VMD Tcl script that draws the C-alpha trace (Angstrom):
set ca {
  {0.00 0.00 0.00}
  {1.29 3.44 -0.86}
  {2.64 5.84 1.70}
  {0.10 8.02 3.40}
  {0.64 11.75 3.85}
  {-0.80 13.32 6.97}
  {-3.96 15.34 6.33}
  {-3.32 19.04 6.51}
  {0.34 18.95 5.47}
  {1.09 20.97 2.38}
  {3.80 20.36 -0.16}
  {6.30 23.12 -0.74}
  {5.90 25.09 -3.92}
  {3.79 27.67 -5.67}
  {0.09 27.93 -4.89}
  {-1.05 29.24 -8.24}
  {-4.27 30.17 -9.93}
  {-3.17 27.89 -12.74}
  {-3.81 24.91 -10.49}
  {-7.49 25.77 -10.72}
  {-7.42 24.78 -14.38}
  {-7.56 21.15 -13.31}
  {-11.02 19.83 -14.16}
  {-13.31 21.93 -12.02}
  {-15.25 18.83 -10.94}
  {-14.34 18.70 -7.25}
  {-17.67 17.02 -6.58}
  {-18.67 14.85 -9.48}
  {-15.77 14.59 -11.88}
  {-17.79 14.35 -15.08}
  {-21.26 15.53 -14.10}
  {-24.25 14.10 -15.90}
  {-25.96 16.68 -18.05}
  {-29.71 16.62 -18.55}
  {-29.10 17.38 -22.24}
  {-27.56 14.85 -24.59}
  {-24.72 16.53 -26.52}
  {-23.65 15.23 -29.91}
  {-19.89 15.08 -29.41}
  {-17.36 16.80 -31.61}
  {-13.71 17.83 -31.48}
  {-13.43 21.58 -30.82}
  {-9.64 21.83 -30.30}
  {-6.66 19.60 -30.96}
  {-3.49 20.12 -28.88}
  {-0.56 18.00 -30.00}
  {-2.13 14.57 -30.41}
  {-4.90 15.22 -27.88}
  {-8.44 16.25 -28.84}
  {-10.63 18.47 -26.67}
  {-14.25 17.40 -26.98}
  {-17.40 19.48 -26.77}
  {-18.63 17.09 -24.08}
  {-15.60 18.00 -21.93}
  {-16.49 21.67 -22.24}
  {-20.13 21.02 -21.32}
  {-19.02 18.93 -18.33}
  {-16.99 21.84 -16.96}
  {-19.96 24.17 -17.44}
  {-22.20 21.77 -15.52}
  {-19.64 21.33 -12.77}
  {-19.28 25.08 -12.38}
  {-23.06 25.38 -12.01}
  {-22.90 22.71 -9.30}
  {-20.54 25.01 -7.37}
  {-22.60 28.13 -8.18}
  {-19.57 29.38 -10.10}
  {-19.48 31.35 -13.34}
  {-17.23 30.33 -16.21}
  {-16.80 31.72 -19.71}
  {-17.68 28.76 -21.92}
  {-15.55 30.12 -24.75}
  {-12.40 30.01 -22.58}
  {-12.81 26.49 -21.23}
  {-10.98 24.74 -24.13}
  {-7.97 26.98 -23.53}
  {-7.91 25.96 -19.87}
  {-8.12 22.30 -20.85}
  {-5.39 22.86 -23.46}
  {-3.02 24.30 -20.84}
  {-3.66 21.23 -18.71}
  {-2.70 19.00 -21.61}
  {0.55 20.93 -22.08}
  {1.47 20.27 -18.45}
  {0.40 16.61 -18.56}
  {2.42 16.06 -21.74}
  {5.49 17.60 -20.12}
  {4.93 15.54 -16.96}
  {5.04 12.39 -19.10}
  {8.28 13.56 -20.75}
  {9.80 14.31 -17.34}
  {8.60 10.96 -15.89}
  {6.78 12.76 -13.08}
  {5.29 10.35 -10.55}
  {2.52 10.78 -8.01}
  {1.56 8.51 -5.14}
  {-1.59 6.49 -5.71}
  {-2.14 6.57 -1.96}
  {-2.09 10.38 -1.93}
  {-4.67 10.38 -4.73}
  {-6.95 7.95 -2.90}
  {-6.54 9.85 0.38}
  {-7.42 13.17 -1.26}
  {-10.51 11.71 -2.92}
  {-11.68 10.04 0.30}
  {-11.36 13.36 2.12}
  {-13.40 15.10 -0.58}
  {-16.13 12.46 -0.50}
  {-16.28 12.52 3.31}
  {-16.48 16.30 3.24}
  {-19.29 16.48 0.69}
  {-21.21 13.67 2.37}
  {-21.18 15.75 5.55}
  {-22.04 18.98 3.70}
  {-25.10 17.41 2.07}
  {-26.11 15.48 5.18}
  {-25.97 11.93 3.87}
  {-24.61 9.68 1.15}
  {-28.04 9.66 -0.50}
  {-28.25 13.45 -0.63}
  {-24.74 13.62 -2.07}
  {-25.64 11.12 -4.79}
  {-28.81 13.05 -5.62}
  {-26.83 16.27 -5.95}
  {-24.14 14.64 -8.11}
  {-26.65 12.63 -10.22}
  {-24.30 9.67 -9.75}
  {-23.58 6.93 -7.25}
  {-20.75 7.53 -4.78}
  {-18.74 4.83 -6.59}
  {-19.14 6.66 -9.92}
  {-18.19 9.93 -8.25}
  {-15.13 8.27 -6.73}
  {-13.95 6.88 -10.07}
  {-14.30 10.28 -11.74}
  {-12.60 12.05 -8.83}
  {-9.67 9.63 -8.96}
  {-9.01 10.49 -12.60}
  {-9.36 14.19 -11.91}
  {-7.15 14.10 -8.82}
  {-4.45 12.11 -10.60}
  {-4.23 14.75 -13.35}
  {-4.33 17.55 -10.77}
  {-1.41 16.09 -8.84}
  {0.63 15.41 -11.99}
  {0.14 19.02 -13.10}
  {1.05 20.30 -9.64}
  {4.22 18.20 -9.52}
  {5.24 19.37 -12.99}
  {4.67 22.99 -11.96}
  {6.85 22.43 -8.89}
  {9.53 20.96 -11.12}
  {9.41 23.96 -13.46}
  {9.61 26.45 -10.57}
  {11.95 24.61 -8.17}
  {14.73 27.16 -8.65}
  {12.58 30.20 -7.88}
  {13.91 32.06 -4.82}
  {12.69 35.19 -3.03}
  {14.80 37.11 -0.50}
  {13.44 39.06 2.50}
  {14.67 42.25 0.84}
  {12.53 41.50 -2.24}
  {9.48 40.97 -0.04}
  {9.99 44.29 1.76}
  {10.58 46.09 -1.53}
  {7.42 44.61 -3.08}
  {5.14 45.73 -0.24}
  {6.81 48.94 0.95}
  {4.68 51.34 -1.09}
  {1.40 49.44 -1.02}
  {-1.45 50.97 1.03}
  {-2.56 49.00 4.07}
  {-5.87 47.98 2.51}
  {-3.96 46.35 -0.37}
  {-2.18 43.91 1.93}
  {-3.46 40.31 1.92}
  {-6.44 39.61 4.17}
  {-5.62 36.72 6.49}
  {-8.67 34.57 7.19}
  {-9.42 33.49 10.73}
  {-6.96 30.86 11.86}
  {-6.95 28.45 14.78}
  {-4.42 26.42 16.72}
  {-5.80 23.09 17.88}
  {-4.57 20.33 20.17}
  {-5.93 16.81 19.98}
  {-6.00 13.57 21.96}
  {-7.20 10.46 20.17}
  {-8.00 6.92 21.21}
  {-8.50 4.38 18.44}
  {-10.57 1.27 19.20}
  {-8.76 -1.93 18.32}
  {-10.26 -5.09 16.83}
  {-10.45 -8.25 18.88}
  {-8.01 -11.09 18.35}
  {-10.89 -13.22 17.05}
  {-11.78 -10.55 14.48}
  {-8.16 -10.29 13.31}
  {-8.03 -14.08 13.00}
  {-11.23 -14.03 10.94}
  {-9.75 -11.48 8.52}
  {-6.45 -13.36 8.24}
  {-8.24 -16.67 7.65}
  {-10.46 -15.09 5.00}
  {-7.41 -13.75 3.15}
  {-5.67 -17.12 3.40}
  {-8.73 -18.73 1.85}
  {-8.68 -16.21 -1.01}
  {-4.98 -16.96 -1.52}
  {-5.63 -20.70 -1.58}
  {-8.38 -20.31 -4.18}
  {-6.05 -18.33 -6.43}
  {-3.02 -20.57 -5.90}
  {-5.07 -23.68 -6.70}
  {-6.68 -22.14 -9.76}
  {-10.22 -21.96 -8.39}
  {-10.56 -18.15 -8.70}
  {-8.88 -15.20 -10.39}
  {-7.20 -12.77 -7.99}
  {-8.67 -9.79 -9.88}
  {-12.21 -11.16 -9.54}
  {-11.86 -11.61 -5.78}
  {-10.39 -8.11 -5.47}
  {-13.33 -6.54 -7.32}
  {-15.82 -8.30 -5.06}
  {-14.11 -8.18 -1.68}
  {-11.21 -5.70 -1.44}
  {-11.84 -2.70 0.82}
  {-9.37 -0.54 -1.08}
  {-11.99 1.21 -3.20}
  {-9.37 2.94 -5.33}
  {-7.87 -0.30 -6.67}
  {-10.75 -2.76 -6.27}
  {-12.48 -1.55 -9.42}
  {-9.28 -2.44 -11.34}
  {-9.07 -5.90 -9.89}
  {-6.82 -4.74 -7.06}
  {-4.19 -3.50 -9.52}
  {-1.79 -0.72 -8.54}
  {0.47 1.27 -10.86}
  {4.22 0.63 -11.11}
  {5.70 1.75 -7.79}
  {9.18 2.31 -6.44}
  {9.96 0.92 -3.00}
  {9.90 4.38 -1.47}
  {6.32 4.94 -2.66}
  {4.99 2.03 -0.62}
  {4.68 1.57 3.12}
  {7.61 -0.63 4.28}
  {5.65 -3.76 5.28}
  {3.86 -3.85 1.92}
  {7.00 -2.98 -0.07}
  {9.11 -5.71 1.56}
  {6.68 -8.42 0.52}
  {5.80 -6.95 -2.90}
  {9.45 -6.68 -3.98}
  {10.22 -10.19 -2.69}
  {7.62 -11.78 -4.99}
  {8.93 -13.57 -8.08}
  {6.14 -15.87 -9.28}
  {3.07 -14.10 -10.75}
  {1.04 -17.28 -10.25}
  {1.50 -17.31 -6.49}
  {-0.07 -15.12 -3.82}
  {1.82 -13.68 -0.86}
  {1.31 -14.42 2.78}
  {-0.99 -12.08 4.73}
  {0.64 -8.69 5.23}
  {-0.34 -6.27 7.98}
  {0.08 -2.51 7.41}
  {-1.39 0.65 8.91}
  {-4.17 0.35 6.32}
  {-5.29 -3.16 7.31}
  {-4.46 -6.68 6.12}
  {-3.47 -7.58 2.56}
  {-2.58 -10.38 0.20}
  {-0.48 -9.44 -2.83}
  {0.08 -10.88 -6.31}
  {2.96 -9.90 -8.58}
  {2.08 -8.63 -12.07}
  {5.44 -7.36 -13.35}
  {8.81 -5.94 -12.37}
  {10.55 -3.17 -14.28}
  {13.95 -2.17 -12.95}
  {13.47 -0.82 -9.45}
  {9.67 -0.65 -9.80}
  {7.05 -3.27 -9.24}
  {3.46 -3.66 -10.40}
  {1.17 -5.71 -8.15}
  {-2.46 -6.26 -7.31}
  {-3.74 -6.67 -3.77}
  {-6.81 -7.35 -1.67}
  {-7.29 -5.27 1.48}
  {-9.52 -6.22 4.38}
  {-10.03 -4.20 7.54}
  {-11.09 -5.86 10.82}
  {-14.52 -4.73 11.98}
  {-14.81 -2.94 15.30}
  {-18.04 -3.17 17.35}
  {-19.91 -0.05 18.46}
  {-19.26 -1.02 22.07}
  {-15.52 -0.45 21.52}
  {-16.19 3.12 20.40}
  {-18.44 3.67 23.40}
  {-15.66 2.59 25.76}
  {-13.13 4.92 24.09}
  {-15.56 7.84 24.23}
  {-16.11 7.19 27.94}
  {-12.34 7.06 28.52}
  {-11.84 10.38 26.70}
  {-14.69 11.89 28.71}
  {-12.84 10.88 31.87}
  {-9.55 12.30 30.52}
  {-11.25 15.60 29.66}
  {-12.79 15.75 33.15}
  {-9.37 15.19 34.77}
  {-7.83 17.96 32.68}
  {-10.65 20.38 33.55}
  {-10.16 19.46 37.22}
  {-6.47 20.38 37.00}
  {-5.10 16.86 37.63}
  {-2.86 17.30 34.58}
  {-2.70 19.55 31.53}
  {-3.99 18.83 28.05}
  {-0.36 18.85 26.88}
  {0.55 16.15 29.43}
  {-2.52 14.13 28.48}
  {-1.66 14.29 24.79}
  {1.94 13.24 25.40}
  {1.12 10.31 27.68}
  {-2.36 9.15 26.65}
  {-2.95 9.95 22.96}
  {-2.78 7.31 20.22}
  {-2.05 9.95 17.57}
  {1.63 9.37 16.76}
  {1.77 12.50 14.60}
  {0.90 14.90 17.44}
  {1.62 13.23 20.79}
  {5.27 14.28 20.71}
  {4.16 17.83 19.89}
  {1.96 18.07 23.01}
  {-1.07 17.29 20.86}
  {-0.64 20.34 18.63}
  {-1.76 19.89 15.02}
  {0.73 21.32 12.52}
  {1.89 21.20 8.91}
  {4.62 22.61 6.68}
  {3.85 25.95 5.03}
  {6.42 27.08 2.47}
  {9.01 24.80 4.04}
  {8.42 26.13 7.56}
  {6.33 24.41 10.26}
  {3.15 26.17 11.38}
  {0.30 25.27 13.69}
  {-2.12 27.88 12.33}
  {-4.98 26.38 10.32}
  {-7.75 28.04 8.41}
  {-10.99 26.31 9.24}
  {-11.27 24.71 5.80}
  {-7.79 23.21 6.22}
  {-8.80 21.18 9.25}
  {-10.24 17.69 9.15}
  {-13.97 18.27 8.55}
  {-15.00 16.44 11.75}
  {-12.52 18.44 13.81}
  {-13.57 21.74 12.22}
  {-17.24 21.16 13.12}
  {-16.27 20.79 16.78}
  {-13.67 23.57 16.89}
  {-15.95 26.25 15.46}
  {-18.16 25.95 18.58}
  {-15.32 26.20 21.11}
  {-13.98 29.20 22.99}
  {-10.22 29.62 23.34}
  {-8.95 27.30 26.07}
  {-12.10 25.15 25.99}
  {-11.94 21.35 25.68}
  {-14.54 19.61 23.54}
  {-16.79 16.74 24.43}
  {-15.59 13.38 23.04}
  {-16.54 12.77 19.40}
  {-15.86 10.32 16.57}
  {-13.86 11.50 13.57}
  {-12.80 9.86 10.32}
  {-9.09 10.28 9.74}
  {-7.38 10.54 6.35}
  {-6.81 6.77 6.25}
  {-10.55 6.22 6.43}
  {-10.52 4.91 10.01}
  {-12.93 6.12 12.67}
  {-11.18 7.25 15.84}
  {-12.41 8.87 19.05}
  {-11.06 12.28 19.98}
  {-11.20 15.34 22.17}
  {-9.75 18.67 21.07}
  {-8.74 21.90 22.73}
  {-8.87 25.26 20.99}
  {-5.50 26.67 21.96}
  {-5.75 29.93 20.04}
  {-7.90 31.79 17.54}
  {-6.36 34.50 15.34}
  {-9.15 36.67 13.96}
  {-9.25 37.84 10.37}
  {-6.77 40.68 9.80}
  {-4.56 42.40 7.25}
  {-1.11 40.85 6.97}
  {1.76 42.64 8.68}
  {5.48 42.35 7.98}
  {6.20 41.43 11.61}
  {3.41 38.93 12.31}
  {2.72 37.45 8.87}
  {6.02 37.64 7.01}
  {5.63 34.10 5.64}
  {2.28 35.02 4.09}
  {3.78 38.09 2.44}
  {6.79 36.06 1.30}
  {4.42 33.53 -0.28}
  {2.57 36.28 -2.17}
  {5.81 37.42 -3.83}
  {7.03 33.85 -4.29}
  {3.79 32.79 -5.98}
  {3.93 35.83 -8.24}
  {7.46 34.91 -9.35}
  {6.37 31.31 -9.92}
  {3.35 32.37 -11.92}
  {5.49 34.63 -14.09}
  {7.83 31.74 -14.81}
  {4.99 29.36 -15.63}
  {3.26 31.90 -17.85}
  {6.52 32.26 -19.79}
  {6.83 28.46 -20.03}
  {3.28 28.08 -21.39}
  {3.88 30.76 -24.02}
  {7.03 28.99 -25.21}
  {5.31 25.60 -25.17}
  {2.47 26.91 -27.35}
  {4.97 28.04 -30.00}
  {6.24 24.48 -30.41}
  {2.93 22.60 -30.12}
  {0.55 21.70 -32.93}
  {-2.82 23.34 -32.26}
  {-5.98 23.23 -34.36}
  {-9.12 25.13 -33.32}
  {-12.52 24.96 -35.01}
  {-13.35 28.32 -36.63}
  {-16.33 29.04 -34.36}
  {-14.04 28.78 -31.29}
  {-11.32 31.14 -32.56}
  {-12.94 34.46 -31.64}
  {-12.44 34.00 -27.89}
  {-10.40 36.45 -25.85}
  {-7.61 34.02 -24.99}
  {-5.30 34.46 -22.01}
  {-2.30 33.32 -24.07}
  {-1.31 34.40 -27.56}
  {-0.17 31.95 -30.22}
  {-2.92 29.34 -30.18}
  {-4.11 30.26 -33.64}
  {-1.36 29.31 -36.06}
  {-1.04 31.33 -39.26}
}
mol new
graphics top color blue
foreach p $ca { graphics top sphere $p radius 0.5 }
foreach p [lrange $ca 0 end-1] q [lrange $ca 1 end] { graphics top cylinder $p $q radius 0.2 }
display resetview
């Protein structure tokens, strides 16, 4: 299974408006239109066509978000995406399948909560959650490839403190960036564990699947489609893309790279994601292509009740002054990512650690609780779904709230630095796109040529 990146951590690099060109379908991928469109090619970029149906999909998706888009400009946005994706293929850019799946799961969890239920979400999207997931996975994969290629193109961009001061020195105060309300949050979690009998049941089930494949009774891919709990790969028969060892969690990688016979199935492998069996498909240099089946032990409701009661007792002890929240997090929390930081949630912003989150950057379950807290207040115990898809019990403390304000050079230098840095990155990318257009075959249908394009050079003389 691929490595998992902690929710809330941000990669270093430019946060650019160009990233918004990636298939606007944050909810439904390719939304279902009520009108059947006879498809046609409206643009060709290199060897890639841009279809009228793609344009109409983006229009529908924008309506879903109550956003306004200029229909005439959509093919250009899709064309710029194709330029980046083509370059990413040339540069052999790789993205982690696990990061893609994690991002999609977070989006689906968020929208399910926003619309109140899975059924409401499906009604809004005009698709089943599984269809939405498949579309989102394609969209997210392209988005991450484009982002990684943009990082590669801008990796040498540097901005000095003197440049930041020079950029902002003559700007009026009301032109400075507006910093949205931010919070600092501490957390203590307790994760219910499955019983030994339940773990044995899962392991025995996987051994039975392995036996059926090894003895020729069943195809591994068929079993994966029916039974694997890794939704991202199950639809493909459990198949994962070619992966380097560093892209996989160690326990999974050690077994996957030790396989030599594609006809045989591995022993049961335990990782942080659950329990797996693995089958080799192919090896290519230092990369391996496998399929797997993932099962997760079931945990009874009573186990969650016990953890909630324990957290309620911990919160009561903290309120009574028996120990501090920081001491509780260090000694009692299951959350390995925060317990050594006194429970404080944090991430990397522009290469520097920060504990300040905007509300929409927090885990959705945590944000719902935090928005009702006063500074210094400890929440009641609640159940949250973490980025791995597991339900855990938690209490949180609102350590600090920084109200919305205009950025200052003393308090928000990193924000101001990022503004200048992003501007320099965008300038470099704009220049790259213009050069790429000059050397790319482009054909546009006559009725689409009168648009007010952002970039010159699309229409070849």
